[in-house]
C-alpha positions, 0 to 999 in steps of 0.5 A: 667893862669889856666891849663885846666886839673885842676878840679873844686874841685882843683880850690876851694881848691886853692881858699881857700888857696889864701883866707887864705894867701891873708887875712894875707897880706891884713890885714898887708897892712891895719894895718901897716899904722895904726900902723905908724899913731897911734904910730908915725914914730919913734916908728913905727921903733921899730915895724918894727924891732919887726915884722922883728924879729917875721918873722925871728923866724917863719922861724927859727923853727928847720926845723919843718914846712918843716919836719912836712909838708913832713911827713904828706903829704908823709904818706898815713894814718892819724894815726900819724898825730896829734902825729907828730904835738904834738911832733913838738910843744913840741920841740918848747915849750922847745926851747922858754922856753930856749929863755925866760930864756936866754932873762931874763938873758941877760936883767938883765946882760946887763941892756937892755932898755926893761921891763920884761912884754915887754920881756915876751909878745914878746917871748910869741908872737914869740912862739905862731906864730911859733907854729901856723905856724907848725900846719897850715902846718899840715892842708895844708899837709893833704889838709884841705884847707877850714879849714886852710884858714878860720882859718888863715883869722879869726886869723890874722884879729882879731889880727890886729883889737884887736891890733889897738883897744887897741892902740886907746882905751888904749894907743898907746904905745909899751907895749900895742902893744906887749900885744895885739899881744901876747894875740891874738897870743896865742889864735890863736895857741890854736884854731888851735890846737883844730881844728887839734884835731877835723879834724885829729880825734885825740881822744887820744890827751891827751896821752903822747908826744912821746919823741922818735918821737920828737927827730926823727923830730929834727934829720930829720930837723937838716940839715934845721936848717942852711937853716932856720936860713940863709933864715930868717936872710937874709930876716929879719935881714937887717932891724935890721942892718939898724936900727944900722946905720939909723934913725927909719924913714928911716928903716920904709920906707925900711921895708914898701917897703919890705912888699909891694914887698913881697905881690905878693909872699905872696898872690899868690906864697906861696898858689900855692906852698902850694897847689901843693907841697904835691901832687908833693912830693907824686907823686915823692915818688910813682915814677909816672913821668907822674903825677909829670911832669903834676903837676910841669908844672901846678905849673910853669905855674901858678907862671909865669902867675899870680905872674908875672902879679901882680908884673908887675902891681905893678911895673908900677903903684908903685908911685900911689899905694904907695901914696894911700896905705900910705895915702900921708905920707911923706915917700911915695916917698922914699918907692916907690923908694925902691919898684922900685928896689926891686920888680923885684928881689923879683918876680924872687925869686918866681920861686925858689918854683919849684926847692925847691919842687924838692929838698924837695922831694929828701930830699936834705936838706944839699945842701939847707942849704949850699946854703942858708948859703953862700948866707946869709953870703955874702949878710948880710956882704955886707949889713953891709958895704953899710948900714954903708955908708947910702946907702939904695938903694944899699941894695935894689940892693944887694937883687935883686942879692940875689934872682936871684942867689938863684933861678938860683943855685937852678934850676941847682941843681934840674936838676943835682939831678934827679935820673939817673934811671929816665931819664924822670925826668931830661928831664922835669925838664930841660924843666921846667927851659927853659920854665920859662926862655923864658916866663920870658924874654917875660914878661920882654920885655912886662913890659918895653914896658908898662912902656914906654907907660904909661910914 
């Protein structure tokens, strides 16, 4: 469902964003069964926890991805784009150096069952992927969609291919897996920074980093720290919690279901949001209500039409698709069961990109942090309770409730927050919410009917 007012160039740009994001998810979908096959179900449970922590730390970036994206998108010149990016990556270097020292100290103090090489490889991988994500957001904020898409595609493809190759030709061990991940992640980050130097025209890229600018970015991102930690914790720490109570095989099944359910959002919703957010933020900053309304309407229409369609197909034929994906593995039935519960809630979460864009444009970071913090504490507390009882299906239902509540409350805040001197903003914001609700209700009925027909 493409809005007619979108130009051919806009569709091409959006296509490149799709390609970059889709490649990340597709490579992950292909690589995960390989990891499980090569390492065995029990060892793969460790990989699932490692990848969850990795995803957690990418979101816990002191709010720098959001702040850098907004600052570069909001400014009309490129004079300070690279300086802003360098300041942000410097902060991350300082942060992960501290994490490394803390990690080595804890490993020695508590005699953790992890070697120094594995610890260093893990933290290096976490740092490189987090920093690369910030650099990627800078490219998309300045609308270098082709460059960003190709860079992301090649990077994730090589990381997965080299990791699988290392486990086949060297050894399918955790140490080899971590080493391959770290080396390729660092290389990808360095290439991304070189690309930023080139496309931003940063001839003075060797100049000193502005500590004042770095402190300013941290200060502006401070309200987002809790938001990032909470959002990352609620989406990733559930696997870590389950690993405390459940066998590795069951944790792996739940992890695979979560990855599959996030596919429609990762492939479709995230690139759509990345494409529209800089334009919407700039239009709202100019006070252009007509442009803001048009762009938000396009964003809403595409999220509902495209993400909803893919989620519906995946839900209706989940048994066959999961069986095909996992190559008939013994865990396929359990993964399919979890997907049936999780997917509707995760799909609803994609609609939260619209109010999130509005709240970001208004710099309403404190509310986002408060909402995310409360929902995270409540959800993870309940996860611990039901996980201790061995009920993973109940954990799935908890996450359905989390996604629905987050989207509904964010929409209410976005409508209420519109400036009183701009009544048109409040009007089209409310209209967008009603539009989403009505179309969503119609699609839900259609999915139920389709499911009954297929059955």
